[in-house]
C-alpha positions in Angstrom: 0.0 0.0 0.1 2.8 2.5 0.9 4.4 1.6 -2.5 1.2 2.6 -4.4 0.7 5.7 -2.4 4.3 6.6 -3.2 3.7 5.9 -6.9 0.6 8.1 -6.9 2.4 10.9 -4.9 5.3 10.7 -7.6 2.7 11.2 -10.5 0.9 13.8 -8.8 4.3 15.9 -8.3 5.5 15.6 -12.0 2.0 15.5 -13.6 -1.6 17.1 -13.4 -4.2 15.5 -11.5 -5.8 14.8 -14.9 -3.0 12.4 -15.8 -3.0 11.0 -12.3 -6.5 10.1 -12.9 -5.7 8.4 -16.2 -2.9 6.3 -14.8 -4.9 5.3 -11.7 -7.8 4.1 -13.9 -5.2 2.2 -16.2 -3.7 0.6 -13.3 -6.9 -1.4 -12.3 -6.4 -0.4 -8.7 -10.0 0.7 -8.3 -13.2 -1.0 -9.7 -14.1 0.3 -13.1 -17.7 0.1 -12.4 -17.3 3.0 -10.2 -14.3 4.9 -11.4 -13.1 4.9 -15.0 -11.1 7.6 -16.8 -9.9 6.5 -20.2 -8.9 8.9 -22.8 -8.5 7.4 -26.3 -6.7 9.2 -29.1 -8.2 8.7 -32.6 -5.5 8.6 -35.4 -5.7 9.0 -39.0 -3.0 7.8 -41.5 -1.7 10.8 -43.3 1.1 9.3 -45.3 2.8 5.9 -44.9 6.4 6.4 -43.7 8.4 4.0 -45.8 11.4 4.5 -43.4 9.4 2.7 -40.7 9.3 -0.3 -43.0 12.9 -0.7 -43.7 13.3 -3.4 -41.0 11.8 -6.7 -42.5 11.2 -9.3 -39.9 12.4 -12.8 -41.4 10.3 -15.9 -41.1 6.8 -14.5 -41.1 3.9 -14.7 -43.5 1.0 -12.2 -43.8 -2.5 -13.2 -44.8 -6.1 -12.4 -44.5 -7.8 -14.5 -41.9 -11.3 -16.3 -42.2 -13.5 -17.8 -39.5 -11.6 -21.1 -39.7 -8.7 -19.2 -37.9 -10.7 -18.0 -34.9 -9.1 -20.6 -32.5 -5.6 -19.4 -33.7 -6.7 -15.8 -33.1 -7.8 -16.8 -29.7 -4.5 -18.5 -28.9 -2.7 -15.3 -29.7 -5.0 -13.4 -27.3 -4.7 -13.1 -23.5 -5.9 -16.0 -21.8 -8.2 -14.3 -19.3 -10.0 -12.6 -22.3 -10.5 -15.6 -24.6 -14.0 -16.6 -23.4 -15.3 -13.1 -24.2 -13.3 -12.8 -27.4 -14.7 -15.8 -28.9 -18.2 -14.3 -29.2 -16.7 -10.9 -30.2 -14.5 -12.3 -33.1 -17.5 -14.5 -34.3 -19.6 -11.3 -34.4 -16.8 -9.4 -36.2 -16.8 -12.1 -38.9 -20.5 -12.2 -39.2 -20.9 -8.5 -39.7 -18.2 -8.5 -42.5 -15.0 -7.1 -40.6 -11.8 -8.4 -42.2 -8.9 -9.7 -40.1 -5.3 -9.8 -41.0 -2.5 -11.7 -39.4 1.2 -12.6 -39.2 2.2 -16.1 -38.8 5.3 -17.8 -38.0 5.5 -21.5 -38.3 1.8 -21.6 -39.2 0.9 -20.1 -35.8 -0.8 -16.7 -35.7 1.5 -14.2 -33.6 -0.2 -10.9 -34.4 -3.5 -9.7 -35.8 -5.5 -6.7 -36.4 -9.1 -6.1 -37.5 -10.4 -3.8 -40.2 -13.9 -2.3 -40.1 -15.3 -0.6 -43.2 -18.9 0.2 -42.3 -19.1 0.6 -38.6 -16.8 0.7 -35.6 -17.5 0.5 -31.9 -15.2 2.3 -29.6 -15.5 0.4 -26.3 -14.3 1.1 -22.9 -15.5 -2.0 -21.3 -15.3 -5.0 -23.7 -18.6 -4.0 -25.3 -20.8 -4.3 -22.3 -22.3 -0.8 -21.9 -19.8 2.0 -22.3 -19.5 2.1 -26.0 -19.4 4.8 -28.8 -20.5 4.1 -32.3 -18.1 5.6 -34.9 -19.6 6.8 -38.3 -17.7 5.4 -41.2 -18.3 6.4 -44.9 -17.6 4.3 -47.9 -14.0 5.3 -48.1 -13.0 4.9 -44.5 -11.4 2.0 -42.8 -11.2 1.7 -38.9 -8.1 -0.4 -37.8 -8.4 -2.0 -34.2 -8.8 -4.7 -31.9 -5.2 -5.7 -32.6 -2.7 -8.0 -30.7 0.9 -9.1 -31.0 2.2 -12.1 -29.1 4.5 -10.9 -26.3 7.2 -13.1 -27.6 7.3 -11.4 -30.8 7.0 -7.8 -30.1 9.7 -5.3 -30.8 10.6 -7.2 -34.1 9.2 -4.8 -36.5 5.7 -6.7 -37.0 3.4 -3.7 -36.3 4.5 -1.6 -39.3 4.6 -4.6 -41.7 1.2 -6.0 -40.8 -0.2 -2.4 -40.9 1.3 -1.8 -44.4 -0.1 -5.3 -45.6 -3.4 -4.4 -44.4 -3.4 -1.1 -46.3 -2.2 -2.8 -49.4 -5.3 -4.9 -49.5 -7.6 -2.0 -49.9 -8.3 0.2 -53.0 -6.2 3.5 -53.3 -7.8 6.5 -51.9 -9.0 4.8 -48.7 -8.6 6.7 -45.3 -7.4 4.6 -42.5 -8.1 5.3 -38.9 -6.9 3.7 -35.6 -7.8 4.2 -31.8 -5.1 4.0 -29.1 -5.4 4.3 -25.3 -3.6 7.5 -24.3 -1.6 5.8 -21.5 -0.3 3.2 -24.2 2.7 5.3 -25.1 4.5 2.6 -27.0 1.7 2.1 -29.3 1.1 5.7 -29.7 4.7 6.1 -30.7 4.6 3.1 -33.2 1.6 4.7 -34.9 3.2 8.2 -35.1 6.2 6.6 -36.6 4.3 4.8 -39.4 2.6 8.1 -40.3 -0.6 8.3 -38.2 -1.5 11.8 -36.9 -4.1 12.6 -34.1 -7.4 14.0 -35.2 -9.7 13.6 -32.3 -9.4 12.8 -28.5 -12.4 10.9 -26.6 -12.7 10.5 -23.0 -15.0 8.2 -21.1 -15.4 9.0 -17.4 -17.3 6.8 -15.0 -17.9 8.1 -11.4 -19.9 6.0 -9.0 -21.7 4.2 -11.7 -22.6 7.2 -13.9 -20.7 7.4 -17.3 -20.2 10.5 -19.4 -18.3 10.8 -22.8 -16.4 13.7 -24.1 -14.7 14.7 -27.1 -11.9 17.4 -28.5 -10.3 18.0 -31.7 -6.7 19.0 -30.1 -5.2 18.8 -26.7 -5.6 22.5 -26.6 -9.3 22.5 -27.2 -12.1 22.3 -24.8 -13.9 19.0 -24.0 -17.5 18.9 -25.2 -20.1 16.3 -24.3 -20.5 13.5 -26.7 -23.9 11.6 -26.3 -23.7 7.7 -26.4 -26.9 7.8 -28.5 -25.1 9.9 -31.4 -22.6 8.5 -33.7 -19.1 10.0 -33.4 -17.8 11.4 -36.6 -14.0 11.1 -37.4 -12.8 14.2 -39.2 -9.5 14.7 -41.4 -6.2 15.0 -39.4 -5.7 18.4 -37.8 -2.1 18.4 -36.6 1.4 17.0 -37.8 3.0 13.8 -36.8 4.7 14.4 -33.4 8.5 14.0 -33.3 9.5 10.8 -31.6 11.3 11.5 -28.3 15.0 10.6 -28.2 16.1 8.1 -25.8 
């Protein structure tokens, strides 16, 4: 307990209360049913950065999955989430979502889903805290991805994303959503050529949930009704420069 309090105090000294709330929520120390503070960055692919593709991992194959690979997808997912994900993946396939995978020795070691008609931004595994995202005919939303822990930091992410993009007609606009506390994933997206275009906040206090949105970090948060679709606009800011070190 003392270590947790010390960590929280250190966060408060170096960051704002807002960031402390984000990190406290992400830590899982408090039940999400009465406290959840989750900021998600919606990103848009501005231009594919070919320099991020210079590292080519050896021994992997890339392909579009079908329902027959559901068990393989589950095996690549966290064990605790597999019972829930089985129904989720079956529903994705049923509604026409596409799944792209990286395999090594015939085993799925990474995957990402692509949604072309409808995307659900969820903050509790599709239970009740969800936002529907509006997609037009030229928009693809990439999400619900996973890379096996043993195969991370090998350059799979940019190669898999590039493979996915190549499977769609030219002129398509690609979006993705990343939790703000997942700094490694955000940096990987930035390096590949994604830029931020909207931020969404889900806040739960004592069982009551509100959604907010803003275009840039300096903009004001405005309420977003869960009954209304969330629109994804064109990118509004340049790709952040990766931090050295």
